[in-house]
C-alpha atoms as one frame of an Amber mdcrd trajectory, in Angstrom:
protein
  67.745  -7.083 121.482  66.577  -3.715 122.757  69.800  -3.332 124.752  71.855
  -3.786 121.593  69.772  -1.209 119.729  70.037   1.156 122.658  73.847   0.827
 122.756  74.073   1.327 118.994  71.899   4.418 119.241  74.050   5.835 122.044
  77.232   5.186 120.056  75.718   6.882 117.003  74.729   9.925 119.088  78.216
  10.069 120.605  79.821  10.031 117.148  77.517  12.811 115.948  78.481  14.949
 118.957  82.169  14.275 118.356  81.877  15.365 114.722  80.025  18.511 115.721
  82.729  19.553 118.194  85.741  19.238 115.878  88.501  21.689 116.630  89.610
  24.234 114.084  93.343  24.452 113.496  94.385  28.080 113.401  97.483  29.684
 111.938  98.902  30.080 115.450  98.523  26.333 116.041 100.320  25.560 112.784
 103.086  28.008 113.685 103.498  26.341 117.081 103.665  22.902 115.453 106.275
  24.108 112.964 108.315  25.686 115.764 108.237  22.457 117.751 109.327  20.422
 114.733 112.119  22.875 113.913 113.278  22.909 117.516 113.404  19.119 117.620
 115.362  18.982 114.372 117.787  21.632 115.624 118.406  19.705 118.838 118.893
  16.450 116.938 121.487  18.047 114.687 123.113  19.814 117.646 123.607  16.535
 119.510 124.826  14.651 116.466 128.075  16.623 116.212 129.115  16.321 119.867
 128.175  12.630 119.848 130.487  11.964 116.934 133.160  14.186 118.455 133.140
  12.410 121.801 133.220   9.020 120.110 136.218  10.012 118.006 137.977  11.625
 120.970 137.585   8.621 123.265 138.583   6.212 120.489 141.783   8.108 119.795
 142.555   8.358 123.516 142.167   4.593 123.966 144.409   4.044 120.972 147.027
   6.405 122.412 146.883   4.652 125.794 147.286   1.270 124.124 150.345   2.428
 122.198 151.998   4.202 125.126 150.690   2.916 128.478 153.089   5.054 130.519
 151.381   8.227 129.221 147.869   6.982 130.039 147.380   9.433 132.908 148.128
  12.517 130.805 146.102  11.220 127.861 143.135  10.465 130.112 143.241  13.943
 131.686 143.404  15.599 128.289 140.598  13.367 127.064 138.285  14.415 129.904
 138.995  18.099 129.259 138.195  17.573 125.575 134.999  15.696 126.433 133.910
  18.613 128.627 134.460  21.098 125.787 132.636  18.933 123.260 129.774  18.366
 125.691 129.441  22.143 126.033 128.415  22.154 122.365 125.537  19.807 123.157
 124.438  22.085 125.998 124.515  25.077 123.642 122.381  23.060 121.227 119.916
  22.373 124.019 119.713  26.101 124.799 118.975  26.829 121.138 116.291  24.122
 121.240 114.650  25.778 124.242 114.828  29.198 122.592 113.224  27.930 119.392
 110.560  26.044 121.298 109.385  28.734 123.685 110.223  32.051 122.038
């Protein structure tokens, strides 16, 4: 029985110490949290556009190759060039994310 009371007393003392050492959230902490949230939202939006663009581009290329198989090589080359340009937009979005996060 005394062991149980001892453990309960230790837990109570630990909780009192934890309450006494609560951290204070400053304006700088709130600003950092807001910057992180804004940066995450910016990156999410920045990757949404290229994701849709690449999906549309590849879908149209597959459709073109299905309609005209003899032109598949040219369509595929053009598709990869387009994918590279659209992917550059996602990289630019990532750079903006990094700038918002750390600056």
